[in-house]
C-alpha positions as CSV (number, residue, x, y, z in Angstrom):
1,X,9.0,20.0,-16.0
2,X,5.1,19.8,-15.0
3,X,4.8,21.2,-11.9
4,X,3.0,19.8,-8.2
5,X,-0.5,20.2,-9.0
6,X,-0.7,20.2,-12.9
7,X,1.0,16.6,-13.2
8,X,-1.0,13.1,-14.0
9,X,0.3,12.2,-10.6
10,X,-1.5,14.6,-8.6
11,X,-5.1,14.5,-10.7
12,X,-4.7,10.8,-10.9
13,X,-4.5,11.0,-6.9
14,X,-7.0,13.2,-6.3
15,X,-9.7,11.0,-8.1
16,X,-9.2,7.8,-5.0
17,X,-12.3,9.5,-3.3
18,X,-14.3,8.5,-5.9
19,X,-12.9,5.1,-7.1
20,X,-13.0,3.8,-3.3
21,X,-16.4,5.0,-3.9
22,X,-17.4,3.5,-6.8
23,X,-15.5,0.5,-6.3
24,X,-17.1,-0.4,-2.8
25,X,-20.9,0.1,-5.5
26,X,-19.8,-1.4,-7.7
27,X,-18.0,-4.5,-5.9
28,X,-20.6,-5.3,-3.1
29,X,-22.9,-8.5,-4.5
30,X,-19.0,-9.9,-5.5
31,X,-16.8,-9.2,-2.9
32,X,-20.3,-10.8,-0.2
33,X,-20.4,-14.0,-2.1
34,X,-16.4,-14.3,-2.3
35,X,-16.5,-13.4,1.6
36,X,-18.8,-16.7,1.9
37,X,-17.1,-19.1,-0.4
38,X,-14.3,-17.9,2.2
39,X,-15.9,-18.8,5.1
40,X,-17.4,-22.1,2.7
41,X,-13.6,-23.1,2.8
42,X,-12.5,-23.0,5.3
43,X,-8.6,-22.3,4.3
44,X,-6.1,-23.1,6.0
45,X,-3.7,-20.7,5.1
46,X,-3.0,-17.1,2.8
47,X,-0.6,-17.0,0.0
48,X,0.1,-13.8,-1.5
49,X,1.9,-12.7,-4.5
50,X,2.5,-9.1,-6.4
51,X,5.1,-6.8,-7.3
52,X,6.2,-2.9,-6.8
53,X,3.0,-1.3,-4.9
54,X,0.9,-3.8,-5.6
55,X,3.4,-6.1,-3.4
56,X,2.9,-3.3,-0.6
57,X,-0.8,-3.4,-0.6
58,X,0.2,-7.5,0.0
59,X,1.8,-6.4,3.5
60,X,-0.8,-4.4,4.1
61,X,-3.2,-7.9,3.2
62,X,-0.7,-10.1,5.9
63,X,-1.3,-7.9,9.0
64,X,-4.9,-7.5,8.0
65,X,-6.1,-10.9,7.1
66,X,-3.9,-12.3,10.0
67,X,-5.4,-10.5,13.0
68,X,-9.0,-10.6,11.8
69,X,-9.1,-14.1,10.6
70,X,-6.2,-15.6,12.1
71,X,-4.3,-17.2,9.0
72,X,-1.2,-17.6,8.6
73,X,-0.5,-15.4,5.2
74,X,2.8,-14.8,3.6
75,X,4.4,-13.9,0.4
76,X,5.4,-16.2,-2.1
77,X,8.1,-15.0,-4.5
78,X,7.2,-15.2,-8.0
79,X,10.1,-16.5,-9.0
80,X,9.6,-20.7,-7.7
81,X,7.1,-20.8,-10.2
82,X,8.4,-18.3,-13.3
83,X,11.9,-19.8,-13.3
84,X,13.0,-22.4,-10.7
85,X,9.5,-24.4,-11.1
86,X,8.9,-25.5,-8.1
87,X,5.3,-27.2,-7.0
88,X,4.2,-26.5,-3.7
89,X,1.4,-28.6,-2.5
90,X,-1.5,-25.6,-2.0
91,X,-4.6,-27.5,-1.1
92,X,-6.5,-25.7,1.2
93,X,-4.8,-22.4,0.1
94,X,-5.6,-19.0,-1.1
95,X,-3.4,-17.7,-3.8
96,X,-3.9,-13.4,-3.8
97,X,-2.9,-12.1,-6.9
98,X,-2.6,-8.3,-6.6
99,X,-1.5,-6.4,-10.2
100,X,-2.7,-3.3,-11.6
101,X,-2.3,-4.9,-15.6
102,X,-2.7,-9.0,-14.7
103,X,-0.6,-9.0,-17.3
104,X,3.3,-9.3,-15.6
105,X,4.3,-13.0,-16.9
106,X,6.0,-13.7,-13.7
107,X,2.7,-13.4,-12.1
108,X,0.6,-15.3,-14.5
109,X,3.0,-18.2,-14.2
110,X,2.9,-18.1,-9.8
111,X,-1.3,-17.8,-10.4
112,X,-1.3,-20.6,-13.1
113,X,1.0,-23.0,-11.2
114,X,-1.1,-22.2,-7.9
115,X,-4.0,-23.1,-9.3
116,X,-2.3,-26.1,-10.7
117,X,-2.1,-27.1,-7.2
118,X,-5.2,-26.7,-5.3
119,X,-5.3,-23.0,-4.5
120,X,-8.3,-21.0,-4.8
121,X,-6.5,-18.0,-7.1
122,X,-8.3,-14.1,-6.4
123,X,-7.4,-11.3,-8.0
124,X,-7.9,-8.0,-7.5
125,X,-6.5,-6.2,-10.8
126,X,-7.6,-2.8,-12.7
127,X,-7.6,-5.0,-15.7
128,X,-10.9,-7.0,-15.9
129,X,-9.8,-8.1,-19.0
130,X,-6.3,-9.3,-18.4
131,X,-5.2,-12.4,-19.1
132,X,-4.3,-13.1,-14.7
133,X,-8.5,-11.9,-14.3
134,X,-9.0,-14.5,-16.7
135,X,-7.1,-16.7,-15.1
136,X,-8.1,-16.5,-11.4
137,X,-11.2,-18.7,-9.8
138,X,-12.4,-14.9,-8.7
139,X,-11.8,-11.7,-9.9
140,X,-12.2,-8.0,-8.1
141,X,-11.8,-5.5,-9.9
142,X,-9.8,-2.3,-8.6
143,X,-12.3,0.1,-10.6
144,X,-9.5,2.5,-11.0
145,X,-10.1,3.4,-14.1
146,X,-6.7,4.3,-16.5
147,X,-3.8,5.2,-15.1
148,X,-1.4,6.8,-17.4
149,X,1.2,8.3,-14.6
150,X,3.6,5.9,-13.9
151,X,4.4,6.0,-10.4
152,X,0.6,4.2,-9.0
153,X,-1.8,5.8,-6.8
154,X,-5.6,5.6,-7.2
155,X,-4.9,2.1,-8.3
156,X,-2.9,1.5,-4.6
157,X,-5.8,3.3,-2.9
158,X,-7.7,1.1,-4.4
159,X,-6.0,-2.1,-3.6
160,X,-6.3,-1.6,-0.6
161,X,-9.6,-0.5,-0.6
162,X,-10.5,-3.7,-1.7
163,X,-8.3,-6.1,0.7
164,X,-10.4,-4.3,3.3
165,X,-13.1,-5.1,1.7
166,X,-12.5,-8.3,0.9
167,X,-11.4,-9.3,4.7
168,X,-14.7,-7.9,6.1
169,X,-17.7,-9.5,4.4
170,X,-14.8,-12.7,5.0
171,X,-15.4,-12.2,8.4
172,X,-18.6,-10.2,8.6
173,X,-16.9,-7.9,10.8
174,X,-20.4,-4.9,10.0
175,X,-18.1,-2.1,12.1
176,X,-14.9,-2.6,9.5
177,X,-17.5,-2.5,6.7
178,X,-19.2,0.7,8.3
179,X,-16.0,2.2,8.6
180,X,-14.9,1.2,5.1
181,X,-18.2,2.7,3.9
182,X,-17.0,6.1,5.0
183,X,-13.5,5.9,3.4
184,X,-14.0,7.6,-0.1
185,X,-15.4,11.3,2.3
186,X,-12.3,10.3,4.4
187,X,-10.1,10.5,1.4
188,X,-11.5,13.7,-0.1
189,X,-11.0,15.5,3.5
190,X,-7.4,13.9,3.9
191,X,-6.3,15.1,0.1
192,X,-7.0,18.4,1.8
193,X,-4.6,18.1,4.4
194,X,-1.4,19.8,3.8
195,X,1.8,18.5,4.9
196,X,3.9,21.3,3.2
197,X,6.0,21.3,5.7
198,X,7.9,18.2,4.6
199,X,8.8,19.3,1.3
200,X,12.1,22.2,2.8
201,X,13.5,19.0,4.7
202,X,12.6,16.8,1.6
203,X,14.1,18.7,-1.0
204,X,17.5,19.0,-0.2
205,X,17.9,15.2,1.7
206,X,19.6,12.7,-0.1
207,X,18.5,9.8,1.8
208,X,15.3,8.9,4.6
209,X,13.9,6.3,6.9
210,X,10.2,5.5,6.1
211,X,8.7,4.4,9.0
212,X,5.4,2.6,10.1
213,X,4.2,-0.6,11.8
214,X,1.8,-3.3,11.8
215,X,-1.5,-1.5,9.4
216,X,0.9,0.9,8.7
217,X,4.2,-0.6,7.0
218,X,2.2,-1.2,3.8
219,X,1.9,2.4,3.4
220,X,5.6,3.2,4.7
221,X,7.3,0.8,1.7
222,X,4.5,2.5,-0.7
223,X,6.2,5.9,0.3
224,X,9.4,5.1,0.1
225,X,9.0,3.8,-3.4
226,X,7.0,7.1,-4.0
227,X,10.4,9.1,-3.3
228,X,12.8,7.3,-5.3
229,X,10.7,7.0,-8.4
230,X,9.6,10.3,-8.4
231,X,11.9,12.1,-6.2
232,X,15.3,10.7,-7.3
233,X,15.9,10.2,-3.2
234,X,16.9,7.4,-1.9
235,X,14.6,6.0,1.3
236,X,13.9,2.6,3.1
237,X,11.0,1.1,4.8
238,X,11.7,0.0,7.8
239,X,9.0,-1.5,10.8
240,X,9.5,0.6,14.2
241,X,10.3,-2.3,15.6
242,X,13.2,-3.9,12.9
243,X,14.9,0.0,12.5
244,X,16.2,-0.9,16.3
245,X,17.6,-3.7,14.8
246,X,21.2,-2.4,13.0
247,X,19.8,1.0,10.9
248,X,19.3,2.6,13.4
249,X,22.9,3.3,13.0
250,X,22.3,6.0,10.9
251,X,20.1,7.9,12.8
252,X,21.7,10.8,13.5
253,X,22.0,14.7,13.8
254,X,19.9,16.3,10.8
255,X,18.6,13.0,9.2
256,X,14.8,13.1,7.7
257,X,12.8,10.1,9.0
258,X,9.4,10.1,7.7
259,X,6.7,8.2,10.5
260,X,2.9,6.9,10.0
261,X,1.7,6.1,12.5
262,X,-2.2,4.7,12.4
263,X,-4.1,5.0,15.9
264,X,-4.0,1.7,18.0
265,X,-1.7,-1.2,20.0
266,X,1.3,-0.2,17.6
267,X,1.4,4.3,18.5
268,X,3.2,4.0,21.8
269,X,6.3,2.0,20.9
270,X,6.1,4.6,17.7
271,X,5.8,7.6,19.6
272,X,8.5,6.1,21.7
273,X,11.1,5.8,19.0
274,X,10.0,9.2,17.7
275,X,11.5,11.0,20.3
276,X,14.5,8.4,20.3
277,X,15.1,9.4,16.8
278,X,14.3,13.2,18.3
279,X,17.2,13.2,21.1
280,X,19.3,12.1,18.3
281,X,19.0,15.4,16.2
282,X,17.2,13.9,13.9
283,X,14.2,15.6,11.4
284,X,11.3,13.4,12.3
285,X,8.2,14.2,10.5
286,X,5.2,12.7,11.8
287,X,1.5,11.6,10.8
288,X,-0.6,10.2,13.5
289,X,1.1,11.6,16.9
290,X,2.1,14.1,18.2
291,X,5.9,14.4,19.2
292,X,7.7,17.4,21.5
293,X,10.5,18.2,19.3
294,X,8.9,16.5,15.5
295,X,7.3,18.3,12.4
296,X,3.3,17.0,13.2
297,X,1.8,16.2,9.8
298,X,-2.4,16.4,10.0
299,X,-4.2,13.3,9.7
300,X,-8.1,12.3,9.7
301,X,-8.8,10.3,12.7
302,X,-10.9,7.2,11.4
303,X,-10.9,3.5,12.2
304,X,-7.3,1.9,12.7
305,X,-7.4,0.1,9.9
306,X,-8.5,2.9,7.8
307,X,-6.0,5.6,8.6
308,X,-3.2,4.2,6.4
309,X,-5.4,4.5,3.4
310,X,-6.1,8.6,4.6
311,X,-2.4,8.6,5.2
312,X,-1.3,7.9,2.0
313,X,-3.3,10.1,0.2
314,X,-1.8,13.3,2.1
315,X,1.2,11.8,1.2
316,X,0.5,11.7,-2.5
317,X,-0.1,15.3,-2.5
318,X,2.7,16.6,-0.8
319,X,5.1,14.4,-3.0
320,X,4.2,15.6,-6.0
321,X,4.8,19.1,-5.4
322,X,8.7,17.7,-3.8
323,X,9.0,16.2,-6.4
324,X,9.3,19.2,-8.7
325,X,11.1,21.0,-6.2
326,X,13.8,18.6,-6.2
327,X,13.9,19.5,-9.9
328,X,12.0,15.9,-10.7
329,X,9.0,15.4,-13.8
330,X,6.6,12.3,-11.1
331,X,5.1,11.3,-14.7
332,X,8.8,10.4,-16.0
333,X,10.3,8.8,-13.9
334,X,14.4,8.1,-15.6
335,X,14.3,4.3,-17.0
336,X,10.7,3.3,-15.4
337,X,7.8,1.9,-17.5
338,X,4.2,2.2,-16.7
339,X,4.0,-1.6,-17.2
340,X,6.8,-3.6,-15.7
341,X,7.0,-6.7,-17.7
342,X,9.5,-9.5,-15.4
343,X,9.9,-13.3,-15.3
């Protein structure tokens, strides 16, 4: 049994600052070129395609692309290509595929189908020699290096940083580019933050909600997945708006809720929701704002788009300790493999 800092998950997550630093340097020319191309072709929409942690990065991409380019961004169901042989008209559409391995058959089928039906296929991939990278019109390497722990950490953060880089160059948003350049040092700071106050509450939990909104929703989804796969803890991720439509009925005394809130237009709503949860007697762990009666988790202040990257980095350190505290080895989740190949 690995313990906290002894796990490969811990050591790989700790590499994220250097991964992002190298990625930004190595991809500078390539991403500027792709950004210029996207301005030139002026696509009519964006479709994302991914599974697992990569699909949570795609959620982040949806909010970032729609808010910064005003283009409708939606998620493709890979089974429409791999099982149902649907042939949608994708002329003028950017098809953004996010994958660590670049080998999953359903993603390959989707990318090939999109290419055949007129889409511009862009791959964010951690394996530049993979079939997906060879198939795509353009590839942005994640440059995360080998990731041997089943649970993705540094490759997920690398996906988020690559998405920010692409959108910043596409929209020529110099403020966002400048903020992204500070992300490696801020990730180093985020890695040192102490979220151990969450461990005693989550060590005894059976279920919990993870709540975010906007740019933070994809990180909430990622955190919920990590609870399940590394800690045997059933967690569901919700938007701070969506959780009020039914799921709120489950939140009562002693029910744990992890809330992640970047400092933007969504924060006031998250604060109000947190206060509602506290009033119900829930155990509220919150990163970002300060809410009376909740347990604060420290964060690094940054551009609102960058803050979710920093929060998930702090979260990874905490969950690497939570897993062994709950009797699990984060490097060897039961019934899981590193590369999941679905059709």
